[in-house]
C-alpha positions as CSV (number, residue, x, y, z in Angstrom):
1,M,21.1,-32.6,-54.6
2,T,21.8,-28.9,-54.2
3,F,19.0,-26.4,-53.6
4,K,19.7,-24.7,-56.9
5,K,19.2,-28.1,-58.8
6,Y,16.0,-28.6,-56.7
7,L,14.6,-25.2,-57.8
8,S,15.6,-25.8,-61.4
9,G,13.7,-29.1,-61.3
10,I,10.6,-27.5,-59.8
11,W,10.8,-24.8,-62.5
12,S,11.2,-27.3,-65.3
13,A,8.3,-29.4,-64.0
14,S,6.1,-26.3,-63.7
15,S,6.9,-25.3,-67.3
16,Q,6.1,-28.8,-68.6
17,W,2.9,-28.9,-66.6
18,F,1.8,-25.5,-67.9
19,N,2.7,-26.6,-71.5
20,V,0.3,-29.6,-71.1
21,A,-2.5,-28.2,-69.0
22,V,-2.9,-24.8,-70.6
23,L,-1.2,-25.0,-74.0
24,L,-2.2,-28.6,-74.7
25,G,1.4,-29.5,-75.6
26,H,3.6,-32.6,-75.2
27,P,4.3,-33.6,-71.5
28,N,8.1,-33.7,-72.0
29,E,8.4,-30.3,-73.7
30,S,9.0,-27.1,-71.9
31,I,7.3,-23.9,-72.8
32,S,10.7,-22.4,-73.7
33,G,11.6,-25.3,-76.0
34,R,8.2,-25.2,-77.6
35,C,8.6,-21.4,-78.3
36,H,11.7,-22.2,-80.3
37,G,10.0,-24.6,-82.6
38,A,6.5,-23.0,-82.7
39,P,5.6,-20.1,-84.9
40,W,5.3,-17.8,-81.9
41,P,7.9,-15.0,-82.5
42,R,6.5,-12.6,-80.0
43,T,6.3,-15.2,-77.3
44,K,9.8,-16.4,-78.0
45,R,11.1,-12.8,-77.7
46,V,9.3,-12.4,-74.3
47,V,10.6,-15.7,-73.0
48,N,14.1,-14.9,-74.2
49,A,13.9,-11.4,-72.5
50,L,12.9,-13.1,-69.2
51,F,16.1,-15.1,-69.4
52,F,18.2,-12.1,-70.5
53,W,21.4,-13.6,-69.2
54,Q,21.3,-16.4,-71.7
55,V,22.1,-15.9,-75.3
56,D,19.1,-17.7,-76.9
57,H,17.2,-19.4,-74.0
58,C,14.4,-20.9,-76.2
59,K,16.9,-22.5,-78.5
60,S,19.0,-24.0,-75.7
61,A,15.8,-25.2,-74.0
62,Y,14.7,-26.9,-77.2
63,F,18.0,-28.7,-77.6
64,N,17.9,-29.6,-73.9
65,D,14.4,-31.1,-74.4
66,V,15.8,-33.1,-77.4
67,K,18.8,-34.3,-75.4
68,W,16.5,-35.6,-72.6
69,A,14.2,-37.3,-75.1
70,K,17.2,-39.1,-76.7
71,A,18.5,-40.2,-73.3
72,Y,15.0,-41.5,-72.4
73,L,14.7,-43.4,-75.7
74,E,18.2,-44.9,-75.3
75,A,17.4,-46.1,-71.7
76,D,14.0,-47.5,-72.8
77,K,15.7,-49.3,-75.7
78,E,18.3,-50.8,-73.4
79,V,15.6,-52.0,-70.9
80,S,13.5,-53.5,-73.8
81,S,16.5,-55.4,-75.1
82,R,17.2,-57.0,-71.7
83,T,13.6,-58.1,-71.3
84,S,13.1,-59.6,-74.7
């Protein structure tokens, strides 16, 4: 694992933790992903401004959260089918 991937993982975990502990959100959802789906236009603008080098950070974070959720569900379905 590269140092860049390591830092990215730490940042992602921190975002999810803050989303759960402070915003009472879902544990597998990042703050950025939540900003895309939630009615928080000001917060979304601020977060997107923080990640100014990305076109629409909150939207891509949302779809990344969805991608990970689908992968998790597929893996869980596969494990369940082997054990039943």
